[in-house]
C-alpha positions as CSV (number, residue, x, y, z in Angstrom):
1,M,0.0,0.0,0.0
2,K,1.2,3.5,-0.9
3,P,0.8,6.3,1.6
4,L,-1.1,9.4,0.5
5,T,-0.5,12.6,2.4
6,I,-3.5,14.9,2.5
7,V,-2.8,18.7,2.9
8,R,-5.0,21.6,3.6
9,Q,-4.4,25.3,3.2
10,S,-3.4,27.2,6.4
11,N,-2.0,30.5,7.4
12,S,0.5,29.0,9.7
13,D,1.8,25.6,10.8
14,S,1.9,24.2,14.3
15,S,5.1,26.2,15.1
16,G,3.3,29.5,14.2
17,M,5.5,30.0,11.2
18,S,3.8,31.2,8.0
19,S,3.3,28.4,5.4
20,R,0.9,27.7,2.6
21,Y,0.1,24.1,3.5
22,V,0.0,21.9,6.6
23,T,0.3,18.1,6.4
24,V,-2.6,16.5,8.2
25,D,-3.0,12.8,7.6
26,S,-2.0,9.7,5.7
27,L,-4.5,7.3,4.1
28,W,-4.2,3.8,2.8
29,L,-3.9,3.4,-0.9
30,S,-4.2,0.5,-3.3
31,G,-4.4,0.8,-7.1
32,N,-4.1,3.8,-9.4
33,A,-7.6,5.1,-8.7
34,R,-6.7,6.1,-5.2
35,A,-3.6,7.9,-6.3
36,R,-5.7,10.2,-8.5
37,F,-8.2,10.9,-5.7
38,S,-7.5,14.2,-4.0
39,P,-9.8,17.0,-3.1
40,S,-8.8,20.7,-3.5
41,S,-7.1,22.2,-0.6
42,G,-10.0,24.7,0.0
43,S,-12.6,22.0,0.3
44,K,-15.1,22.3,3.2
45,H,-16.6,18.8,2.8
46,D,-15.7,15.2,3.2
47,W,-14.6,13.7,-0.2
48,I,-15.6,10.2,-1.3
49,G,-13.4,8.6,-3.8
50,P,-13.8,5.8,-6.4
51,P,-14.1,2.2,-5.2
52,D,-10.9,0.4,-4.4
53,R,-10.3,-2.5,-6.8
54,L,-9.6,-5.0,-4.0
55,S,-11.9,-4.0,-1.1
56,N,-14.7,-2.5,-3.3
57,L,-15.0,0.3,-0.7
58,R,-14.9,4.0,-1.4
59,P,-12.2,5.9,0.5
60,I,-13.2,9.0,2.4
61,I,-11.0,12.0,2.9
62,Y,-12.5,13.7,5.9
63,H,-12.7,17.5,6.0
64,I,-10.6,19.1,8.8
65,P,-12.4,22.2,10.1
66,E,-10.5,25.3,11.1
67,N,-10.2,25.4,14.9
68,E,-10.9,21.7,15.2
69,T,-11.6,20.7,18.8
70,P,-10.0,17.7,20.5
71,Q,-13.4,15.9,20.3
72,E,-13.7,16.6,16.6
73,R,-10.2,15.4,16.0
74,R,-10.8,12.3,18.0
75,L,-14.0,11.6,16.0
76,R,-12.2,12.2,12.6
77,H,-9.4,9.9,13.7
78,L,-11.7,7.2,14.9
79,R,-13.7,7.3,11.6
80,Q,-10.5,7.1,9.6
81,E,-9.2,4.2,11.7
82,T,-12.5,2.4,11.3
83,E,-12.4,3.0,7.5
84,D,-8.8,1.6,7.4
85,W,-9.7,-1.4,9.5
86,N,-12.8,-2.1,7.3
87,H,-10.7,-1.7,4.1
88,Q,-8.1,-4.2,5.3
89,F,-10.8,-6.7,6.3
90,W,-12.6,-6.6,3.0
91,T,-9.4,-6.6,0.9
92,N,-8.2,-9.8,2.6
93,Q,-11.7,-11.3,2.5
94,N,-12.2,-10.6,-1.2
95,I,-8.8,-11.9,-2.2
96,T,-9.4,-15.1,-0.2
97,F,-12.9,-15.4,-1.7
98,N,-11.8,-15.0,-5.3
99,R,-8.8,-17.3,-4.9
100,E,-10.9,-20.1,-3.4
101,K,-13.7,-19.6,-5.9
102,E,-11.3,-20.0,-8.8
103,E,-9.8,-23.1,-7.2
104,Y,-13.3,-24.6,-6.7
105,I,-14.3,-23.9,-10.3
106,L,-11.1,-25.4,-11.6
107,A,-11.5,-28.5,-9.4
108,Q,-15.1,-29.0,-10.5
109,L,-14.2,-28.6,-14.2
110,K,-11.3,-31.1,-13.7
111,A,-13.7,-33.6,-12.0
112,K,-16.0,-33.3,-15.1
113,G,-13.0,-33.8,-17.4
114,L,-13.2,-30.3,-18.8
115,A,-10.4,-27.8,-19.3
116,E,-10.6,-24.3,-18.1
117,R,-11.4,-23.1,-21.6
118,D,-13.2,-24.7,-24.5
119,E,-11.8,-25.1,-28.0
120,N,-12.8,-21.6,-29.0
121,G,-10.9,-20.1,-25.9
122,K,-14.1,-19.3,-24.0
123,K,-14.0,-19.9,-20.3
124,H,-16.1,-22.8,-19.0
125,T,-18.4,-21.8,-16.1
126,L,-20.5,-23.6,-13.5
127,N,-24.2,-23.0,-13.1
128,S,-25.8,-21.3,-10.1
129,E,-26.7,-24.6,-8.3
130,Q,-23.0,-25.8,-8.6
131,M,-21.8,-22.4,-7.3
132,A,-24.3,-22.4,-4.5
133,V,-22.3,-25.3,-2.9
134,F,-19.2,-23.2,-2.9
135,Y,-20.9,-20.1,-1.5
136,K,-22.4,-22.1,1.3
137,D,-19.1,-23.8,2.2
138,F,-17.3,-20.5,2.1
139,L,-19.8,-18.8,4.4
140,D,-19.7,-21.8,6.8
141,Q,-15.9,-21.9,6.9
142,N,-15.7,-18.1,7.5
143,Y,-18.7,-17.9,10.0
144,K,-16.5,-17.1,13.0
145,R,-14.5,-14.5,11.1
146,H,-17.7,-12.8,9.8
147,S,-19.3,-12.9,13.3
148,S,-16.2,-11.3,14.8
149,Y,-16.1,-8.7,12.1
150,N,-19.8,-7.8,12.7
151,R,-19.3,-7.5,16.5
152,E,-16.3,-5.2,16.0
153,W,-18.1,-3.2,13.3
154,Y,-21.1,-2.6,15.6
155,R,-18.8,-1.7,18.5
156,R,-16.9,0.8,16.4
157,N,-20.0,2.4,14.8
158,F,-21.7,2.7,18.2
159,T,-18.7,4.5,19.6
160,I,-18.6,6.8,16.5
161,T,-22.3,7.5,16.8
162,L,-22.0,8.5,20.4
163,L,-19.0,10.7,19.7
164,M,-20.8,12.3,16.7
165,A,-23.7,13.2,19.1
166,R,-21.3,14.7,21.6
167,V,-19.6,16.8,18.8
168,A,-23.0,17.9,17.5
169,L,-24.0,19.1,21.0
170,L,-20.7,20.9,21.5
171,R,-21.1,22.6,18.1
172,A,-24.7,23.6,18.9
173,W,-23.5,25.0,22.3
174,R,-20.9,27.1,20.5
175,R,-23.4,28.4,18.0
176,L,-25.8,29.4,20.7
177,G,-23.0,31.6,22.1
178,G,-22.1,29.3,25.0
179,G,-18.5,29.2,23.9
180,R,-16.6,26.1,24.9
181,P,-18.1,24.1,27.8
182,A,-15.7,22.8,30.4
183,A,-14.4,19.3,29.4
């Protein structure tokens, strides 16, 4: 995976020195589509990129507001960590699935005395009933992995939702003129 550094425009860096850009985060990358995905430095919104060719998930570059509070930063980092974790799981899962599916198809064709391709070069395929056997076996073999993923996904998203609610309340408090409440 290639690192991508996202930058945003700023009047000064963390040392107070004047600079045009401040480096803020690194994201996971795989494939050329991700390398081309980069929002403008003046963007005020989250950006959603093209699907990754391995995980099939769309990467998100989260907007960093000026004067980001510690809670907003924590939320952004938690969302990015969850996205990275999700990307890694589905990349590994999809690679395993495709490899095992290909092995299953080749084994079934070999058992029938067929080559991978016919005399015209067209790939032999299996019908849906034959593939259903593979799909069921794959799901059965990966049941614990999927259950573990689902539990962790719910835990992470519950935490993100609570933190989003807290950030929304803090923003509302600031807009109403309450300033920053005590932490």
